[in-house]
ROSE-4610 file (N, C-alpha, C; in Angstrom, 1 decimal, always signed):
// ROSE-4610
residu = [X/X/X/X/X/X/X/X/X/X/X/X/X/X/X/X/X/X/X/X/X/X/X/X/X/X/X/X/X/X/X/X/X/X/X/X/X/X/X/X/X/X/X/X/X/X/X/X/X/X/X/X/X/X/X/X/X/X/X/X/X/X/X/X/X/X/X/X/X/X/X/X/X/X/X/X/X/X/X/X/X/X/X/X/X/X/X/X/X/X/X/X/X/X/X/X/X/X/X/X/X/X/X/X/X/X/X/X/X/X/X/X/X/X/X/X/X/X/X/X/X/X/X/X/X/X/X/X/X/X/X/X/X/X/X/X/X/X/X/X/X/X/X/X/X/X/X/X/X/X/X/X/X/X/X/X/X/X/X/X/X/X/X/X/X/X/X/X/X/X/X/X/X/X/X/X/X/X/X/X/X/X/X/X/X/X/X/X/X/X/X/X/X/X/X/X/X/X/X/X/X/X/X/X/X/X/X/X/X/X/X/X/X/X/X/X/X/X/X/X/X/X/X/X/X/X/X/X/X/X/X/X/X/X/X/X/X/X/X/X/X/X/X/X/X/X/X/X/X/X/X/X/X/X/X/X/X/X/X/X/X/X/X/X/X/X/X/X/X/X/X/X/X/X/X/X/X/X/X/X/X/X/X/X/X/X/X/X/X/X/X/X/X/X/X/X/X/X/X/X/X/X/X/X/X/X/X/X/X/X/X/X/X/X/X/X/X/X/X/X/X/X/X/X/X/X/X/X/X/X/X/X/X/X/X/X/X/X/X/X/X/X/X/X/X/X/X/X/X/X/X/X/X/X/X/X/X/X/X/X/X/X/X/X/X/X/X/X/X/X/X/X/X/X/X/X/X/X/X/X/X/X/X/X/X/X/X/X/X/X/X/X/X/X/X/X/X/X/X/X/X/X/X/X/X/X/X/X/X/X/X/X/X/X/X/X/X/X/X/X/X/X/X/X/X/X/X/X/X/X/X/X/X/X/X/X/X/X/X/X/X/X/X/X/X/X/X/X/X/X/X/X/X/X/X/X/X/X/X/X/X/X/X/X/X/X/X/X/X/X/X/X/X/X/X/X/X/X/X/X/X/X/X/X/X/X/X/X/X/X/X/X/X/X/X/X/X/X/X/X/X/X/X/X/X/X/X/X/X/X/X/X/X/X/X/X/X/X/X/X/X/X/X/X/X/X/X/X/X/X/X/X/X/X/X/X/X/X/X/X/X/X/X/X/X/X/X/X/X/X/X/X/X/X/X/X/X/X/X/X/X/X/X/X/X/X/X/X/X/X/X/X/X/X/X/X/X/X/X/X/X/X/X/X/X/X/X/X/X/X/X/X/X/X/X/X/X/X/X/X/X/X/X/X/X/X/X/X/X/X/X/X/X/X/X/X/X/X/X/X/X/X/X/X/X/X/X/X/X/X/X/X/X/X/X/X/X/X/X/X/X/X/X/X/X/X/X/X/X/X/X/X/X/X/X/X/X/X/X/X/X/X/X/X/X/X/X/X/X/X/X/X/X/X/X/X/X/X/X/X/X/X/X/X/X/X/X/X/X/X/X/X/X/X/X/X/X/X/X/X/X/X/X/X/X/X/X/X/X/X/X/X/X/X/X/X/X/X/X/X/X/X/X/X/X/X/X/X/X/X/X/X/X/X/X/X/X/X/X/X/X/X/X/X/X/X/X/X/X/X/X/X/X]
num = [1/1/1/2/2/2/3/3/3/4/4/4/5/5/5/6/6/6/7/7/7/8/8/8/9/9/9/10/10/10/11/11/11/12/12/12/13/13/13/14/14/14/15/15/15/16/16/16/17/17/17/18/18/18/19/19/19/20/20/20/21/21/21/22/22/22/23/23/23/24/24/24/25/25/25/26/26/26/27/27/27/28/28/28/29/29/29/30/30/30/31/31/31/32/32/32/33/33/33/34/34/34/35/35/35/36/36/36/37/37/37/38/38/38/39/39/39/40/40/40/41/41/41/42/42/42/43/43/43/44/44/44/45/45/45/46/46/46/47/47/47/48/48/48/49/49/49/50/50/50/51/51/51/52/52/52/53/53/53/54/54/54/55/55/55/56/56/56/57/57/57/58/58/58/59/59/59/60/60/60/61/61/61/62/62/62/63/63/63/64/64/64/65/65/65/66/66/66/67/67/67/68/68/68/69/69/69/70/70/70/71/71/71/72/72/72/73/73/73/74/74/74/75/75/75/76/76/76/77/77/77/78/78/78/79/79/79/80/80/80/81/81/81/82/82/82/83/83/83/84/84/84/85/85/85/86/86/86/87/87/87/88/88/88/89/89/89/90/90/90/91/91/91/92/92/92/93/93/93/94/94/94/95/95/95/96/96/96/97/97/97/98/98/98/99/99/99/100/100/100/101/101/101/102/102/102/103/103/103/104/104/104/105/105/105/106/106/106/107/107/107/108/108/108/109/109/109/110/110/110/111/111/111/112/112/112/113/113/113/114/114/114/115/115/115/116/116/116/117/117/117/118/118/118/119/119/119/120/120/120/121/121/121/122/122/122/123/123/123/124/124/124/125/125/125/126/126/126/127/127/127/128/128/128/129/129/129/130/130/130/131/131/131/132/132/132/133/133/133/134/134/134/135/135/135/136/136/136/137/137/137/138/138/138/139/139/139/140/140/140/141/141/141/142/142/142/143/143/143/144/144/144/145/145/145/146/146/146/147/147/147/148/148/148/149/149/149/150/150/150/151/151/151/152/152/152/153/153/153/154/154/154/155/155/155/156/156/156/157/157/157/158/158/158/159/159/159/160/160/160/161/161/161/162/162/162/163/163/163/164/164/164/165/165/165/166/166/166/167/167/167/168/168/168/169/169/169/170/170/170/171/171/171/172/172/172/173/173/173/174/174/174/175/175/175/176/176/176/177/177/177/178/178/178/179/179/179/180/180/180/181/181/181/182/182/182/183/183/183/184/184/184/185/185/185/186/186/186/187/187/187/188/188/188/189/189/189/190/190/190/191/191/191/192/192/192/193/193/193/194/194/194/195/195/195/196/196/196/197/197/197/198/198/198/199/199/199/200/200/200/201/201/201/202/202/202/203/203/203/204/204/204/205/205/205/206/206/206/207/207/207/208/208/208/209/209/209/210/210/210/211/211/211/212/212/212/213/213/213/214/214/214/215/215/215/216/216/216/217/217/217/218/218/218/219/219/219/220/220/220/221/221/221/222/222/222/223/223/223/224/224/224/225/225/225/226/226/226/227/227/227/228/228/228/229/229/229/230/230/230/231/231/231/232/232/232/233/233/233/234/234/234/235/235/235/236/236/236/237/237/237/238/238/238/239/239/239/240/240/240/241/241/241/242/242/242/243/243/243/244/244/244/245/245/245/246/246/246/247/247/247/248/248/248/249/249/249/250/250/250/251/251/251]
x = [-12.6/-13.2/-13.4/-13.8/-14.0/-12.7/-11.6/-10.3/-9.9/-10.1/-9.8/-10.6/-11.9/-12.7/-12.3/-12.0/-11.5/-10.2/-9.3/-8.0/-8.3/-9.1/-9.4/-10.1/-10.9/-11.5/-10.5/-9.5/-8.5/-7.5/-7.2/-6.4/-7.1/-8.4/-9.1/-9.0/-9.2/-9.1/-7.7/-6.7/-5.3/-5.1/-5.6/-5.4/-6.2/-7.4/-8.2/-7.6/-7.1/-6.5/-5.3/-4.4/-3.1/-3.1/-4.1/-4.1/-3.5/-2.6/-1.9/-1.3/-0.9/-0.2/+0.6/+1.7/+2.5/+2.3/+2.5/+2.4/+3.3/+4.5/+5.5/+5.0/+4.6/+4.1/+2.9/+2.0/+0.8/+1.1/+2.1/+2.5/+3.1/+4.0/+4.6/+3.6/+2.6/+1.6/+0.7/+0.3/-0.7/-0.1/+1.2/+1.9/+1.5/+1.2/+0.9/+1.8/+1.7/+2.6/+2.2/+3.1/+2.9/+1.7/+1.7/+0.7/-0.7/-0.9/-2.2/-2.6/-1.6/-1.9/-2.4/-1.7/-2.0/-3.4/-3.8/-5.2/-6.2/-5.8/-6.7/-6.9/-5.8/-5.9/-6.8/-6.6/-7.4/-8.9/-9.2/-10.6/-11.2/-10.4/-10.9/-11.0/-10.1/-10.2/-11.4/-11.7/-12.9/-14.2/-14.2/-15.3/-15.3/-14.3/-14.1/-13.9/-13.1/-12.9/-11.5/-10.5/-9.2/-8.7/-7.5/-6.8/-5.5/-5.3/-4.0/-3.0/-1.7/-0.6/+0.6/+1.6/+2.8/+3.4/+3.3/+3.9/+2.9/+1.6/+0.7/-0.7/-1.3/-2.6/-2.8/-3.7/-4.0/-5.5/-5.9/-7.3/-7.9/-9.2/-9.9/-10.3/-10.6/-11.0/-9.8/-9.3/-8.2/-8.5/-9.3/-9.5/-8.3/-7.5/-6.3/-5.2/-4.6/-3.4/-2.1/-1.5/-0.3/+0.9/+1.9/+3.1/+3.7/+4.4/+4.9/+5.9/+6.7/+7.7/+7.0/+5.8/+5.0/+4.4/+3.8/+3.3/+4.3/+5.5/+6.6/+7.0/+6.8/+7.2/+6.2/+5.0/+3.9/+4.0/+3.9/+3.9/+5.0/+6.2/+7.3/+7.6/+7.6/+7.9/+6.8/+5.6/+4.5/+4.7/+5.0/+5.2/+6.4/+7.5/+8.6/+8.3/+7.5/+7.1/+6.2/+5.3/+4.5/+5.5/+6.4/+7.4/+8.2/+8.6/+9.4/+8.6/+7.3/+6.5/+6.3/+6.1/+6.0/+7.2/+8.4/+9.6/+9.6/+9.1/+9.1/+8.2/+7.4/+6.4/+6.9/+8.1/+8.6/+9.5/+9.1/+9.9/+11.2/+12.2/+13.4/+13.0/+13.7/+13.5/+12.2/+11.5/+10.2/+10.4/+9.3/+9.2/+8.2/+8.5/+7.8/+7.5/+6.2/+5.9/+5.7/+6.3/+6.1/+5.4/+4.2/+3.4/+3.9/+3.2/+3.5/+3.1/+3.5/+3.1/+4.3/+4.1/+5.2/+5.5/+4.5/+4.8/+5.5/+5.1/+5.8/+7.3/+7.5/+8.9/+9.7/+9.1/+9.9/+10.3/+9.4/+9.7/+10.8/+10.8/+11.9/+13.2/+13.3/+14.5/+15.1/+14.2/+14.6/+15.0/+14.4/+14.7/+16.1/+16.8/+18.2/+19.1/+18.8/+19.7/+19.4/+18.4/+18.1/+18.8/+19.2/+19.9/+19.3/+18.1/+17.5/+16.2/+15.9/+14.5/+14.6/+13.5/+13.3/+12.2/+12.5/+11.6/+11.2/+9.9/+9.4/+8.7/+8.8/+8.1/+7.8/+6.7/+6.4/+6.7/+7.4/+7.7/+9.1/+9.3/+10.6/+11.5/+10.9/+11.7/+12.1/+11.2/+11.6/+12.7/+12.6/+13.7/+15.0/+15.0/+16.3/+17.0/+16.2/+16.8/+17.2/+16.5/+16.8/+18.0/+18.5/+19.8/+20.9/+20.8/+21.8/+21.6/+20.5/+20.2/+20.9/+21.3/+21.9/+20.8/+19.5/+18.4/+18.3/+17.7/+17.4/+16.2/+16.3/+15.3/+15.0/+13.7/+13.2/+12.2/+12.5/+11.6/+10.7/+9.4/+8.4/+8.5/+8.2/+8.1/+6.7/+6.6/+5.3/+5.5/+4.3/+4.3/+4.6/+5.4/+5.8/+4.6/+4.4/+3.3/+4.0/+3.9/+4.7/+4.1/+2.8/+2.2/+2.6/+2.7/+3.0/+4.4/+5.2/+6.5/+6.6/+5.7/+5.6/+5.4/+5.2/+4.8/+3.4/+2.7/+1.4/+1.1/-0.1/-0.5/-0.5/-0.8/-0.8/+0.5/+1.6/+2.9/+3.1/+2.8/+2.9/+2.1/+0.8/-0.1/+0.2/+0.7/+1.1/+2.3/+3.3/+4.4/+3.9/+3.0/+2.6/+1.8/+1.0/+0.2/+1.1/+2.3/+3.3/+4.1/+3.8/+4.6/+3.7/+4.0/+3.3/+4.3/+3.8/+4.7/+4.1/+4.9/+4.4/+3.7/+4.2/+3.7/+3.7/+2.8/+2.8/+2.5/+2.9/+2.7/+2.3/+1.1/+0.7/+0.2/+0.2/-0.2/-1.7/-2.2/-3.6/-3.8/-4.7/-5.1/-6.2/-6.9/-7.9/-9.0/-9.5/-10.6/-11.8/-12.0/-13.3/-14.4/-15.5/-16.7/-16.4/-15.3/-15.1/-14.9/-15.2/-15.1/-13.7/-12.7/-11.4/-10.4/-9.2/-8.1/-8.4/-7.9/-8.3/-7.1/-7.3/-6.3/-7.0/-6.3/-6.9/-6.7/-5.9/-5.6/-6.2/-7.0/-7.6/-6.5/-5.4/-4.3/-3.6/-3.3/-2.7/-3.5/-4.8/-5.8/-5.7/-5.6/-5.6/-4.4/-3.2/-2.0/-2.1/-2.6/-2.7/-3.6/-4.6/-5.6/-4.9/-4.0/-3.3/-2.3/-1.6/-0.6/-1.3/-2.5/-3.2/-3.5/-4.0/-4.4/-3.2/-2.0/-0.8/-0.1/-0.6/+0.1/-0.7/+0.0/-0.7/-1.0/-0.1/-0.4/-0.4/-1.4/-1.6/-1.7/-0.8/-0.8/-0.9/-1.7/-1.9/-1.1/-0.3/+0.4/-0.2/-0.7/-1.3/-1.2/-0.7/-0.6/-2.0/-2.1/-3.5/-4.4/-3.8/-4.7/-5.6/-5.2/-6.0/-7.4/-7.6/-8.9/-9.9/-9.5/-10.4/-10.4/-9.6/-9.6/-10.4/-10.7/-11.4/-10.7/-11.0/-10.3/-11.3/-10.9/-11.8/-12.1/-11.1/-11.3/-10.9/-11.8/-11.5/-10.7/-9.6/-8.8/-9.3/-9.8/-10.3/-11.2/-11.8/-12.5/-11.6/-11.9/-11.0/-11.0/-12.0/-12.0/-11.0/-10.4/-9.3/-7.9/-7.9/-6.6/-6.2/-4.9/-4.4/-4.3/-3.8/-3.7/-3.5/-3.9/-3.7/-2.7/-1.5/-0.5/-0.6/-0.8/-1.0/-0.4/-0.7/-0.1/-1.0/-0.4/-1.1/-2.0/-1.8/-2.7/-4.0/-4.2/-5.5/-6.7/-7.8/-9.1/-9.5/-9.5/-9.7/-11.2/-12.1/-13.5/-13.6/-12.9/-12.8/-12.1/-11.0/-10.2/-11.1/-11.9/-12.8/-13.7/-14.3/-15.2/-14.5/-13.3/-12.5/-12.1/-11.8/-11.3/-12.4/-13.6/-14.6/-14.2/-13.4/-13.1/-11.6/-10.7/-9.3/-8.6/-7.3/-6.5/-5.9/-6.0/-5.3/-4.1/-2.9/-1.7/-1.0/-1.0/-0.4/+1.1/+1.8/+3.2/+3.9]
y = [-24.4/-23.3/-23.7/-25.0/-25.5/-25.5/-25.9/-25.9/-24.5/-23.5/-22.2/-21.6/-21.9/-21.4/-22.1/-23.4/-24.1/-23.5/-23.2/-22.6/-21.2/-20.4/-19.1/-19.2/-20.2/-20.4/-20.8/-21.6/-22.0/-20.9/-20.0/-18.9/-17.9/-17.7/-16.9/-17.4/-18.7/-19.4/-19.1/-19.2/-19.0/-17.6/-16.6/-15.2/-14.9/-15.4/-15.2/-15.9/-17.1/-17.8/-17.1/-16.6/-16.1/-14.6/-13.9/-12.5/-11.9/-12.7/-12.2/-13.4/-13.3/-14.3/-13.6/-14.3/-13.7/-14.4/-13.8/-14.4/-15.6/-15.4/-16.5/-17.7/-17.6/-18.7/-19.4/-18.6/-19.2/-19.9/-19.3/-20.0/-21.3/-21.4/-22.6/-23.7/-23.2/-24.1/-24.7/-23.9/-24.4/-24.8/-24.6/-25.1/-24.4/-23.1/-22.3/-21.1/-20.3/-19.2/-18.0/-17.1/-15.8/-15.1/-15.1/-14.4/-14.9/-16.2/-16.8/-16.4/-16.4/-16.1/-14.6/-13.7/-12.3/-12.1/-12.9/-12.8/-13.3/-14.4/-14.9/-13.8/-13.1/-12.1/-10.9/-10.5/-9.5/-9.8/-11.0/-11.5/-11.4/-11.8/-11.8/-10.4/-9.5/-8.1/-7.5/-7.8/-7.3/-7.6/-8.8/-9.2/-8.6/-7.7/-7.1/-8.1/-9.2/-10.2/-10.1/-9.5/-9.3/-7.9/-7.6/-6.4/-6.8/-6.5/-6.8/-5.7/-6.2/-5.2/-5.8/-5.0/-5.4/-6.7/-7.7/-9.0/-10.0/-9.6/-10.5/-9.9/-10.3/-9.9/-10.0/-9.2/-9.3/-9.3/-9.8/-9.9/-8.5/-8.3/-7.1/-7.1/-8.3/-8.4/-8.8/-7.8/-8.1/-8.7/-9.8/-10.5/-11.3/-11.7/-12.4/-11.4/-11.5/-10.6/-11.3/-10.9/-11.6/-11.1/-12.0/-11.5/-10.3/-9.5/-8.2/-8.3/-9.4/-9.5/-9.7/-10.4/-10.6/-9.3/-8.5/-7.2/-6.2/-6.3/-5.4/-5.6/-6.8/-7.0/-6.6/-6.3/-5.9/-4.4/-4.1/-2.7/-1.9/-2.4/-1.7/-0.4/-0.3/+1.0/+2.0/+1.6/+2.6/+3.1/+2.2/+2.6/+3.5/+3.3/+4.1/+5.6/+5.7/+7.0/+7.7/+7.0/+7.6/+8.1/+7.3/+7.6/+8.8/+8.9/+10.1/+11.4/+11.3/+12.5/+12.8/+11.8/+12.0/+12.7/+12.3/+12.9/+14.4/+14.8/+16.3/+17.1/+16.4/+17.2/+17.3/+16.8/+16.8/+18.0/+19.0/+20.2/+19.9/+20.8/+20.7/+20.7/+19.8/+19.9/+19.2/+18.5/+17.9/+16.8/+16.6/+15.3/+14.4/+13.2/+12.3/+11.0/+10.5/+9.1/+8.3/+7.2/+6.3/+5.1/+4.8/+3.6/+2.4/+1.3/+0.1/+0.2/-0.7/-0.7/-0.7/-1.4/-1.5/-0.2/+0.7/+2.0/+2.9/+2.8/+3.6/+3.1/+1.9/+1.4/+2.0/+2.2/+2.9/+4.3/+5.0/+6.3/+6.2/+5.2/+5.1/+4.9/+4.2/+4.0/+5.4/+6.3/+7.6/+8.5/+8.3/+9.2/+9.0/+7.9/+7.6/+8.8/+9.5/+10.6/+11.9/+11.9/+13.1/+13.1/+14.2/+14.3/+15.3/+15.8/+16.9/+16.6/+15.3/+14.9/+14.1/+14.0/+13.0/+12.1/+10.8/+9.8/+8.7/+8.5/+7.4/+6.4/+5.1/+4.1/+2.9/+2.2/+0.9/-0.2/+0.1/-0.8/-1.3/-2.6/-3.2/-3.0/-3.3/-3.0/-1.6/-0.7/+0.8/+1.1/+0.6/+0.8/+0.3/-0.8/-1.4/-0.5/+0.2/+1.1/+2.4/+2.8/+4.1/+4.0/+2.8/+2.6/+3.3/+3.5/+4.2/+5.7/+6.2/+7.6/+8.4/+9.6/+10.6/+11.3/+11.1/+11.7/+10.9/+11.5/+10.8/+9.9/+8.6/+7.6/+6.7/+6.5/+5.7/+4.6/+3.4/+2.3/+2.1/+2.2/+2.0/+0.6/+0.4/-0.9/-1.6/-2.8/-3.5/-5.0/-5.6/-7.0/-7.2/-8.1/-8.3/-8.9/-8.4/-8.9/-9.3/-10.6/-11.2/-10.7/-10.7/-10.4/-9.0/-8.0/-6.7/-6.3/-7.2/-6.9/-5.6/-5.6/-4.4/-4.7/-3.7/-3.9/-3.3/-3.8/-3.3/-3.6/-3.1/-3.4/-2.2/-2.4/-1.3/-0.5/-1.2/-0.6/+0.4/-0.1/+0.8/+2.0/+1.9/+3.0/+4.0/+3.5/+4.3/+5.2/+4.7/+5.5/+6.5/+6.1/+7.1/+8.2/+7.9/+9.0/+10.0/+9.6/+10.6/+11.3/+11.2/+11.7/+12.5/+13.8/+14.7/+15.0/+14.8/+15.1/+16.0/+16.5/+17.5/+16.8/+15.5/+14.9/+13.4/+12.7/+11.2/+10.7/+9.5/+8.7/+7.3/+6.9/+5.5/+4.9/+3.6/+3.0/+2.6/+2.1/+1.7/+0.5/-0.4/-1.4/-0.8/-1.6/-1.0/-0.3/+0.8/+1.6/+1.8/+0.9/+0.9/+0.6/+1.5/+1.3/+1.7/+2.3/+2.8/+4.3/+5.0/+6.4/+6.8/+6.0/+6.3/+5.2/+5.4/+4.3/+3.1/+2.0/+0.7/-0.2/-1.2/-2.2/-3.6/-4.7/-6.0/-6.4/-5.6/-6.0/-5.0/-5.5/-4.7/-4.2/-5.0/-4.6/-3.4/-3.4/-2.3/-1.1/-1.3/-0.1/+0.6/-0.1/+0.5/+1.4/+1.0/+1.8/+3.0/+2.7/+3.8/+4.9/+4.6/+5.6/+6.5/+6.0/+6.8/+7.7/+7.1/+7.8/+9.1/+8.9/+10.0/+11.1/+10.6/+11.5/+12.4/+11.8/+12.5/+13.3/+13.4/+14.1/+15.3/+16.4/+17.6/+17.5/+17.0/+16.7/+15.2/+14.7/+13.2/+12.8/+12.0/+11.6/+10.1/+9.7/+8.3/+8.0/+6.9/+6.5/+5.3/+5.4/+4.2/+4.3/+3.2/+3.2/+3.2/+3.5/+3.7/+2.5/+1.3/+0.1/+0.0/+0.7/+0.7/+1.3/+2.1/+2.7/+1.7/+0.5/-0.5/-1.7/-1.7/-2.9/-2.6/-3.6/-3.4/-4.2/-3.8/-4.5/-4.7/-4.8/-5.2/-4.1/-3.3/-2.4/-1.0/+0.0/+1.4/+2.0/+2.7/+3.3/+4.7/+5.5/+6.8/+7.3/+8.4/+9.0/+10.0/+10.2/+11.0/+12.4/+12.9/+14.3/+14.7/+13.7/+14.1/+13.9/+13.4/+13.1/+14.4/+14.8/+16.0/+15.7/+14.5/+14.2/+12.8/+12.3/+11.0/+11.1/+10.5/+10.5/+9.2/+9.3/+8.2/+8.4/+7.6/+7.6/+8.4/+9.0/+9.7/+8.8/+7.5/+6.6/+6.3/+6.9/+6.7/+7.1/+6.4/+6.8/+8.1/+9.1/+10.5/+10.8/+9.9/+10.0/+9.7/+8.7/+8.3/+9.4/+9.9/+11.0/+12.2/+12.6/+13.8/+13.6/+12.4/+12.1/+12.2/+11.7/+11.7/+13.1/+14.0/+15.3/+16.2/+15.7/+16.4/+16.4/+15.4/+15.2/+15.4/+15.2/+15.4/+15.7/+16.1/+16.4/+15.2/+15.0/+13.9/+14.4/+13.9/+14.4/+13.4/+13.6/+12.6/+12.7/+11.5/+11.5/+12.3]
z = [-26.8/-26.0/-24.5/-24.3/-23.0/-22.2/-22.9/-22.2/-21.8/-22.7/-22.4/-21.2/-21.2/-20.1/-18.8/-18.8/-17.7/-17.1/-18.0/-17.6/-17.0/-17.5/-17.0/-15.6/-15.4/-14.1/-13.1/-13.5/-12.6/-12.3/-13.3/-13.1/-12.1/-12.2/-11.3/-9.9/-9.7/-8.4/-7.8/-8.6/-8.2/-7.7/-8.4/-8.0/-6.7/-6.6/-5.4/-4.2/-4.4/-3.3/-2.7/-3.6/-3.2/-3.2/-3.8/-3.8/-5.1/-5.7/-6.9/-7.6/-8.8/-9.6/-10.7/-11.1/-12.2/-13.5/-14.6/-15.9/-16.0/-15.5/-15.6/-14.9/-13.6/-12.9/-13.5/-14.0/-14.6/-15.9/-16.7/-17.9/-17.6/-16.6/-16.2/-15.7/-14.9/-14.3/-15.4/-16.4/-17.3/-18.7/-18.8/-20.0/-21.3/-21.1/-22.3/-22.4/-23.5/-23.7/-22.8/-22.7/-22.0/-22.6/-24.0/-24.7/-24.4/-24.3/-23.9/-22.5/-21.6/-20.2/-20.2/-20.9/-20.9/-21.4/-22.5/-23.0/-22.0/-21.3/-20.2/-19.1/-18.7/-17.7/-18.2/-19.4/-20.0/-20.0/-20.3/-20.3/-18.9/-17.9/-16.6/-16.0/-16.4/-16.0/-16.7/-17.9/-18.6/-17.9/-17.2/-16.4/-15.0/-14.7/-13.4/-12.2/-12.6/-11.6/-11.0/-11.8/-11.3/-11.8/-11.4/-11.9/-12.5/-13.8/-14.4/-14.0/-13.8/-13.6/-14.4/-14.4/-15.2/-14.6/-15.5/-15.1/-14.4/-14.3/-13.7/-13.4/-12.3/-11.9/-10.4/-9.9/-8.5/-8.3/-7.1/-6.7/-6.5/-6.9/-6.6/-5.1/-4.6/-3.2/-2.3/-1.5/-0.7/+0.7/+0.7/+1.9/+2.3/+1.3/+1.6/+1.9/+3.1/+3.4/+3.1/+2.0/+1.6/+2.5/+2.7/+3.5/+2.9/+3.8/+3.4/+2.2/+2.1/+1.0/-0.3/-0.3/-1.5/-2.0/-1.1/-1.4/-1.9/-1.3/-1.7/-3.2/-3.7/-5.1/-6.1/-5.7/-6.6/-7.0/-8.3/-8.7/-8.2/-8.1/-7.4/-8.1/-9.4/-10.1/-9.8/-9.8/-9.4/-8.0/-7.1/-5.7/-5.5/-6.3/-6.2/-6.7/-7.7/-8.2/-7.2/-6.5/-5.4/-4.3/-3.9/-2.8/-3.2/-4.4/-4.8/-4.7/-5.1/-4.9/-3.5/-2.6/-1.2/-0.6/-1.0/-0.5/-0.7/-1.9/-2.2/-1.3/-0.5/+0.3/+1.8/+2.1/+3.4/+3.6/+4.4/+4.6/+5.4/+5.3/+6.1/+7.6/+8.3/+9.8/+10.3/+9.4/+9.8/+10.8/+11.6/+12.4/+11.6/+11.5/+10.5/+11.2/+10.9/+11.3/+10.0/+9.8/+8.7/+9.2/+8.6/+9.0/+8.2/+8.3/+7.6/+6.1/+5.3/+3.9/+3.0/+1.9/+0.9/+0.2/+0.0/-0.6/+0.3/+1.6/+2.6/+2.8/+2.6/+2.6/+1.5/+0.3/-0.7/-0.3/+0.4/+0.9/+1.9/+2.8/+3.8/+3.1/+2.0/+1.3/+0.8/+0.3/-0.1/+1.0/+2.2/+3.3/+3.8/+3.4/+3.8/+3.5/+2.4/+2.0/+2.8/+3.6/+4.4/+5.8/+6.3/+7.6/+8.5/+8.2/+8.9/+9.6/+9.7/+10.2/+11.5/+12.1/+13.2/+12.7/+12.6/+12.0/+12.9/+13.1/+13.9/+13.0/+13.3/+12.5/+13.3/+12.9/+13.5/+12.5/+11.4/+10.4/+10.5/+10.7/+10.8/+9.5/+8.3/+7.1/+6.9/+7.3/+7.2/+8.1/+9.3/+10.3/+9.9/+9.2/+8.7/+7.7/+6.9/+5.9/+6.6/+7.6/+8.3/+9.2/+9.4/+10.1/+9.3/+8.0/+7.2/+7.1/+7.7/+7.6/+8.7/+8.3/+9.3/+10.1/+9.7/+10.5/+11.8/+12.8/+14.1/+13.8/+14.0/+13.6/+14.8/+15.0/+16.2/+15.8/+16.2/+16.0/+17.2/+17.0/+18.1/+18.6/+19.9/+20.5/+20.3/+20.6/+20.6/+20.2/+20.1/+19.7/+18.2/+17.8/+16.4/+15.7/+14.5/+13.6/+12.3/+12.0/+10.9/+9.5/+9.3/+8.0/+7.5/+8.4/+8.0/+8.4/+9.0/+9.4/+10.2/+11.2/+12.0/+13.5/+14.3/+15.7/+16.0/+17.0/+17.3/+18.7/+19.2/+20.5/+21.4/+22.7/+23.7/+23.8/+23.8/+24.0/+22.8/+21.6/+20.4/+20.5/+20.8/+20.8/+21.9/+23.1/+24.2/+23.8/+23.1/+22.6/+21.6/+20.7/+19.7/+20.4/+21.4/+22.0/+22.8/+23.0/+23.6/+22.6/+21.3/+20.2/+19.3/+19.1/+18.1/+17.0/+15.7/+14.6/+13.6/+12.7/+11.7/+10.5/+10.2/+9.0/+9.1/+8.6/+8.6/+7.2/+7.0/+5.7/+6.1/+5.6/+5.8/+4.5/+4.4/+3.2/+3.3/+2.2/+2.1/+1.2/+1.5/+0.5/-0.3/-1.1/-1.9/-1.2/-1.8/-1.1/-2.0/-3.0/-3.7/-2.8/-2.9/-2.1/-0.6/-0.3/+1.1/+1.0/+2.2/+2.3/+2.9/+2.6/+3.2/+3.0/+3.4/+3.2/+4.1/+3.7/+4.3/+4.6/+5.4/+5.7/+5.8/+5.5/+5.8/+7.2/+8.0/+9.4/+10.4/+11.3/+12.3/+13.3/+13.5/+14.3/+13.8/+12.5/+11.8/+11.8/+11.6/+11.7/+13.0/+14.1/+15.4/+15.5/+15.0/+15.1/+14.1/+12.9/+11.9/+12.4/+13.1/+13.6/+14.6/+15.4/+16.4/+15.6/+14.6/+13.9/+13.2/+12.7/+12.1/+13.1/+14.2/+15.3/+15.8/+15.8/+16.3/+15.3/+14.1/+13.0/+12.5/+12.3/+11.8/+10.3/+9.5/+8.1/+7.9/+7.1/+7.0/+5.6/+5.1/+3.7/+3.6/+2.6/+2.2/+1.0/+1.0/-0.2/-0.8/-2.1/-2.7/-4.2/-4.8/-6.3/-6.9/-8.2/-8.8/-8.8/-8.7/-8.7/-7.5/-6.4/-5.2/-5.3/-6.4/-6.6/-7.0/-7.5/-8.0/-7.1/-6.0/-5.1/-3.9/-3.1/-1.9/-0.8/+0.5/+1.6/+2.7/+3.9/+5.0/+6.0/+6.5/+7.5/+7.1/+7.3/+7.0/+8.2/+7.8/+8.8/+9.2/+8.3/+8.6/+7.4/+7.5/+6.4/+5.6/+4.4/+3.5/+4.0/+4.7/+5.0/+6.1/+6.8/+7.7/+7.1/+5.9/+5.2/+4.4/+4.6/+3.9/+2.4/+2.1/+0.6/+0.4/-0.8/-1.3/-2.4/-2.3/-3.3/-4.1/-5.4/-6.3/-7.6/-8.6/-9.9/-10.9/-11.9/-12.9/-13.7/-13.7/-14.4/-13.7/-12.6/-11.9/-12.7/-12.5/-13.2/-12.7/-13.5/-13.1/-12.8/-13.3/-12.9/-11.4/-10.9/-9.5/-8.7/-9.3/-8.6/-8.4/-9.4/-9.2/-8.1/-7.9/-6.8/-5.5/-5.4/-4.2/-3.8/-4.8/-4.4/-3.8/-3.7/-2.9/-1.4/-1.0/+0.4/+0.8/-0.2/+0.1/-1.2/-1.1/-2.2/-2.8/-4.1/-4.8/-5.5/-5.1/-5.6/-6.6/-7.9/-8.8/-8.7/-9.1/-9.0/-10.1]
């Protein structure tokens, strides 16, 4: 029993330190089966210490900002479903701003097939996909930020303030105990706030695990958000509370 509890404590430390961990990596590190690791993760989730997801677990507290490529690999199927639902909400001929975030990147991949839009983004990965799009696409300028693979700063916000669009999509980290979408980065928050201000319709893209996670900085309050696009697996008790302020749109 002592060895099991010791392993679970070390697993918790690993998840908190890095923000997430996979069943495969944990099994290799501790020399035990996948089944034992999954039981360990279930026990930690039951204590509200972590959140399990397909293939591993993530921290409830998002004080650690993982690099963009790490976040992109988490919950990819859930994010793709959210992005597909978001695509259906973009009318023909729209002007669009795509913010940073791995779920927004999945939307950018889908927008490659559209040829009727004007798209602006501060996300370098999104811009790289939009190179293949027949829509008019624009990468905002600014200082490069490695953690979010984006640009930020005065140059970025000045360009945004000169741009009005019909619709925007931004990502969010966990928003448990917050009255709005969040980010672990104050630099990203400053850009996202201007994006929201310059858009007539404002959508947040977040997979259902974000309902139970928390972060550092609130971007905006829910009452100015047109809709939160998430997964059908979301806790609908939490969804009902949120729908007092904005529309929750399941995938």
